[in-house]
C-alpha positions as CSV (number, residue, x, y, z in Angstrom):
1,M,-150.7,-25.5,190.2
2,V,-147.9,-23.5,191.9
3,P,-146.5,-24.1,195.3
4,T,-147.8,-22.2,198.3
5,I,-145.6,-21.1,201.1
6,T,-146.5,-19.5,204.5
7,A,-145.0,-16.3,205.9
8,F,-145.6,-14.0,208.8
9,E,-148.6,-11.7,208.4
10,N,-146.6,-9.2,210.5
11,S,-142.9,-10.2,210.6
12,P,-140.9,-9.5,213.8
13,D,-138.0,-8.2,211.7
14,G,-140.1,-5.5,210.1
15,G,-139.1,-6.5,206.6
16,Q,-135.3,-6.8,206.9
17,G,-135.3,-10.2,205.2
18,H,-134.4,-12.3,208.2
19,A,-137.7,-14.3,208.6
20,R,-137.1,-17.8,207.3
21,D,-139.6,-17.6,204.4
22,M,-137.0,-15.3,202.8
23,R,-134.8,-18.4,202.2
24,V,-137.6,-20.2,200.4
25,R,-138.7,-17.1,198.4
26,W,-135.1,-16.6,197.3
27,A,-134.7,-20.3,196.2
28,L,-137.9,-20.1,194.2
29,E,-136.9,-16.9,192.5
30,E,-133.5,-18.3,191.6
31,V,-135.1,-21.3,189.8
32,G,-137.8,-19.2,188.2
33,Q,-140.7,-21.0,189.9
34,P,-143.8,-18.9,190.5
35,Y,-145.4,-19.4,194.0
36,D,-148.2,-18.2,196.2
37,V,-147.8,-16.9,199.7
38,R,-150.3,-17.4,202.5
39,L,-149.8,-15.0,205.3
40,V,-150.3,-16.3,208.8
41,S,-150.9,-14.3,212.1
42,F,-149.1,-15.2,215.3
43,E,-152.4,-16.5,216.7
44,A,-153.0,-18.7,213.7
45,L,-149.5,-20.2,214.0
46,K,-150.5,-21.9,217.2
47,Q,-153.8,-23.3,216.0
48,S,-154.5,-26.8,214.6
49,P,-154.8,-26.0,210.9
50,H,-151.3,-24.6,210.8
51,R,-149.9,-27.1,213.3
52,S,-151.1,-29.9,210.9
53,L,-148.6,-28.4,208.4
54,Q,-145.9,-27.3,210.9
55,P,-146.0,-29.2,214.2
56,F,-143.9,-26.5,216.0
57,G,-146.1,-23.6,215.0
58,Q,-143.5,-21.8,212.9
59,I,-143.0,-20.6,209.3
60,P,-142.4,-21.3,206.5
61,T,-144.3,-24.3,205.2
62,Y,-144.4,-25.4,201.6
63,Q,-147.3,-27.1,199.9
64,D,-147.2,-28.4,196.3
65,G,-149.9,-30.8,195.3
66,D,-150.0,-33.6,197.9
67,L,-146.5,-32.7,199.3
68,T,-146.3,-30.6,202.4
69,L,-142.9,-29.7,203.9
70,F,-141.6,-27.6,206.8
71,E,-138.1,-26.5,207.8
72,S,-136.5,-23.9,205.5
73,G,-133.5,-26.1,204.8
74,A,-135.6,-29.1,203.7
75,I,-137.7,-26.9,201.5
76,V,-134.7,-25.2,199.8
77,L,-133.1,-28.6,199.3
78,H,-136.3,-29.9,197.7
79,I,-136.5,-26.9,195.4
80,A,-132.8,-27.3,194.4
81,R,-133.2,-31.0,193.7
82,N,-136.3,-30.5,191.5
83,H,-135.3,-27.4,189.5
84,P,-132.1,-26.6,187.7
85,G,-130.0,-23.7,189.0
86,L,-129.2,-24.3,192.6
87,L,-127.0,-27.4,192.4
88,P,-123.9,-28.0,190.3
89,D,-124.0,-30.6,187.5
90,D,-121.2,-32.7,188.9
91,A,-122.4,-35.2,191.4
92,N,-119.5,-34.7,193.9
93,A,-120.0,-30.9,193.7
94,Q,-123.7,-31.4,194.3
95,A,-122.9,-33.4,197.4
96,R,-120.6,-30.7,198.7
97,A,-123.1,-28.0,198.0
98,V,-125.7,-29.9,200.1
99,A,-123.1,-30.3,202.9
100,W,-122.6,-26.5,202.9
101,L,-126.4,-26.1,203.2
102,F,-126.4,-28.3,206.3
103,C,-123.2,-26.6,207.6
104,A,-124.9,-23.2,207.4
105,L,-127.8,-24.5,209.5
106,N,-126.1,-26.8,211.9
107,T,-122.6,-25.3,212.5
108,V,-122.7,-21.6,211.6
109,E,-126.3,-20.5,212.5
110,P,-126.6,-21.7,216.1
111,P,-124.0,-19.4,217.7
112,I,-125.2,-16.5,215.5
113,V,-128.8,-16.9,216.6
114,E,-127.8,-17.3,220.2
115,R,-125.8,-14.1,220.0
116,E,-128.7,-12.3,218.2
117,Q,-131.3,-13.3,220.7
118,A,-129.4,-12.9,224.0
119,P,-130.0,-9.2,224.4
120,Y,-133.8,-9.9,224.1
121,V,-134.3,-13.1,226.0
122,E,-131.6,-12.8,228.6
123,R,-131.8,-9.2,229.5
124,G,-132.6,-8.8,233.2
125,Q,-131.0,-12.1,234.1
126,S,-128.1,-11.9,236.5
127,W,-125.7,-13.6,234.1
128,F,-126.3,-11.2,231.2
129,N,-123.6,-8.6,231.1
130,A,-120.8,-7.3,228.9
131,E,-118.7,-10.4,229.6
132,R,-121.6,-12.7,228.5
133,L,-122.0,-10.7,225.2
134,A,-118.3,-10.8,224.6
135,F,-118.3,-14.5,225.1
136,L,-121.1,-14.9,222.5
137,D,-119.2,-12.7,220.1
138,D,-116.1,-14.8,220.4
139,R,-118.1,-18.0,219.7
140,V,-119.4,-16.4,216.5
141,R,-115.9,-15.2,215.5
142,I,-114.6,-18.8,215.8
143,R,-117.1,-19.9,213.2
144,L,-116.5,-16.9,211.0
145,A,-112.7,-17.4,211.1
146,D,-113.0,-21.0,210.0
147,F,-115.4,-20.2,207.2
148,S,-113.4,-17.2,206.1
149,A,-110.3,-19.4,205.8
150,R,-112.2,-22.0,203.8
151,L,-113.8,-19.5,201.4
152,G,-110.6,-17.6,200.8
153,D,-110.9,-15.4,197.7
154,A,-113.5,-17.7,196.0
155,E,-116.6,-16.1,194.7
156,W,-118.9,-19.1,195.6
157,L,-118.3,-22.3,197.5
158,E,-118.6,-24.7,194.6
159,G,-117.5,-22.6,191.6
160,T,-121.1,-21.5,190.8
161,F,-123.8,-20.2,193.1
162,S,-125.6,-23.0,194.8
163,A,-128.2,-23.8,197.5
164,G,-125.2,-24.0,199.9
165,D,-124.3,-20.3,199.2
166,L,-127.9,-19.3,199.4
167,M,-128.3,-20.7,202.9
168,M,-124.9,-19.5,204.1
169,V,-125.6,-15.9,202.9
170,M,-128.9,-15.9,204.7
171,V,-127.4,-17.1,207.9
172,L,-124.5,-14.6,207.8
173,R,-126.9,-11.8,207.1
174,R,-128.2,-12.2,210.6
175,L,-125.1,-10.5,211.8
176,N,-126.1,-7.2,210.1
177,G,-125.6,-4.4,212.6
178,S,-123.3,-6.4,214.9
179,G,-120.0,-5.3,213.3
180,L,-118.8,-8.9,213.4
181,L,-119.1,-9.7,209.7
182,E,-117.0,-6.6,208.8
183,E,-114.1,-8.2,210.7
184,F,-113.8,-10.7,207.8
185,P,-113.7,-8.7,204.5
186,N,-114.1,-11.8,202.3
187,L,-117.2,-12.8,204.1
188,F,-118.6,-9.3,204.0
189,A,-118.1,-9.2,200.3
190,Y,-119.5,-12.8,199.9
191,V,-122.8,-11.7,201.6
192,A,-122.9,-8.5,199.4
193,R,-122.6,-10.7,196.3
194,G,-125.5,-12.8,197.4
195,E,-127.6,-9.7,198.2
196,A,-126.8,-8.3,194.7
197,R,-128.3,-11.2,192.9
198,P,-131.6,-10.2,191.1
199,A,-133.4,-13.2,192.6
200,F,-132.5,-12.1,196.1
201,Q,-133.6,-8.6,195.3
202,R,-137.0,-9.8,194.1
203,A,-137.5,-12.1,197.1
204,F,-136.4,-9.3,199.5
205,E,-138.8,-6.8,198.0
206,A,-141.7,-9.3,198.1
207,Q,-141.1,-9.9,201.8
208,A,-140.6,-6.2,202.5
209,A,-143.9,-5.3,200.8
210,V,-145.7,-7.5,203.3
211,A,-144.0,-5.6,206.2
212,R,-144.9,-2.2,204.7
213,A,-148.6,-3.3,204.3
214,A,-148.6,-4.5,207.9
215,R,-147.3,-1.1,209.2
216,K,-150.1,0.7,207.3
217,D,-152.7,-1.4,209.0
């Protein structure tokens, strides 16, 4: 039996690799674990069968035997802990890699997502203007500056590629098209290194194929 993950039947990002099943696909590809994908419509996301797996009506979910998980970070961590290839051998380095995974989700991602969504969810509101967008950009820059200083000229966070790098690259990719990442050349190169990994490429193509099929329909 292979694990089954859920993904959008028709992703809002049109196949750019930002939907959160991409994080799980990439992790599974990195460790060489085959998997199945069950595509879910927006309508099905809100119905009881899916809610029994994901109480908030989101993707991805992960099912393997009698284990069901939701939240991309928890799923990636589970994969990393149960397959070689995504955590360092040294126990302290493992702990630090896990810390970076949580950092990506809890410290770096929130201002990036807020900045990403503001033009869509706040447009038309009296407070949304150029000053508001500049404020959001500056909040993101603070996080990027801190992370850029910490990463320095290192290739990966803990010597070898880990689940922490996977999650951080996925979070930083959400800045594509904003121009903000390019202000920090070492972070821009860091993301490019992640995207160049064969496992990333396989996961990206698998997700993009779903988007292409949805457009044909």
